[in-house]
N, C-alpha and C positions, 0 to 999 in steps of 0.2 A: 486862560491860557486860550489861544485862540483854537478853532478847530484843526485848523492847519499847523499849525506849532503841535498840539494833540496828538498828530496822526505822528506826525513826526519823531515824538520823544515814545510814541509805544512802538510804531517800529525800530528805534534805536534798542529801544529794553528785549525786544521779540531776536533784535540780531546779537547782540551781547549773550541773551540765553541761550541760542542755540548752541553758539559761538562755543561756550561750556561744553554743552551735554558734548557736543565734536569732539572736543578736544579730551575728554574724559574717556573716551569711548576707548576701549581694548581691544586688541587682536583679536583673540580669539571670537568675541562678540560682530567684529566687522570683517573677520575672513572665515565664516565658514563651511562657504560653497564655496564649488567647484568652478575656478570661472577658466574663461579661454584670453587669451592676448592674440591679439591681432598678430595677423602675419609678419613673420622676419621681413625688413627689406631685402631683396634680392637684384642683381645686374642679371644678365644675359645675358652673354658673349657667343658669339658663329667667328670661325675659322674655316680653313679648306676643310679641315676635315675632322672637326672636332664642334659641339655645342656645350657653354663651361659655364655654372649655374653657380655665383657665387654670394653667397647670404648672411648676413649680419647676426648672429648669434650667440653673444656674450651674455655669460652666465647661464649658458644652457650647458650640461653634462653631457658630452660629447658621445656619452652610453645611451642616452637616452633620444639621440637623433636614430628616425627611421629615415631613409630612403629606398624607395620601389620605383624601378623605370620598368616601361616598357614601351614599346616602338615610336609609340606617340606621344605621351605625358611621362612626368616624372613628379609624385607624392612626395615631400617633405613634410614630416611630422617631429612633435617634439615637446619639450616641456621647461619653464623655468621655476623652480621652487621660490616659493618665500625662504628670507634666511630662520634659519633657526633661532627665534630670539622667544622663548620661552616663558621668562618672569617681564614682559614686555605687561605695564601697566596702561600707555598711554603712547600713540602713536600722532607724531608733529603733524609728518608731510608723506606722502605716498606717491611720488611718479615712477616706479619702476613695477611696468607689466609683470606680472608671475599668473602662473596657469601653464597652459596647455596651448598650442598649435598646429595647425594644419595647414599645408599652402599645396594646392595641384599645378603644373605647370605646362604645357599646353605646349608640344616641342616643332619646331618649323620644319622638321625633317623626319625621317624615319630613321635608328639609332641603333648602333649593335650594343644589343641589353648585356651581352656575356661580358663584354670590353668596359663596363661603366665601373668606372673607380672614387671616390670621395675620400676629404679629408678635415678634419676639422683643426683648426689653428691659431688661436690669438681672437678668440668670439669671431673668427669666419667659417662656412663651412662651404669648399671646393667640391663640386660634383662634376668629373669631365664626362662627358657621353661623344665616343667615337661616333662620326655617322656611319651609317648602314652603308658598306661600298656596293652598290648592285655593276656589276660588268654590261653594258648595254650592246657590248661589242666584243664580238671572239671573230678568232679566225680558226677554222674548222679544217682539219687535216682528212684529206681525203686518201681513203684506203685505196 
C-alpha cells in the first residue's frame, strides 16, 4: 500500500471509530453541564405610542420567562429545558438548543414602565411598552 493510501485508510478507520464512540454516548454523559442557548430571534417595532418587542420562544414555559423593563432597556430571560427522556441510551441527533437565555434590548425612546405588558402565546412573546408621554408645552391659567 502506498503512503497516501495508508493515510486515507488510517483516517477512515479513525473516522469510523469516532463515529461509533459518539453514537453510543449517553445523554447524562453528554449533557451534564449547565448550558446557555443563544438569544432568541427578536423583532422590534415602533408605533406612534408604543415600542413592541416580538420574540420567538418555542418550547419555553411562559412561567419561566422574566421581563424586566426600565426607561431605557428591557431585559428578557428564560430557558428551555431538555425533554425528560430518562432511559435514553443513545442520541442520534441534537439540533434543538436547550438552556438559559438572556437578552438586554436598548430602547430607542423612554417608556412608561408602569404600563408595560406582555403575553406569551404559540411560542411567541409579545412585550408592549407604551412610550413615555412628556408634555412639552402647556397653557397655564393666570389667576
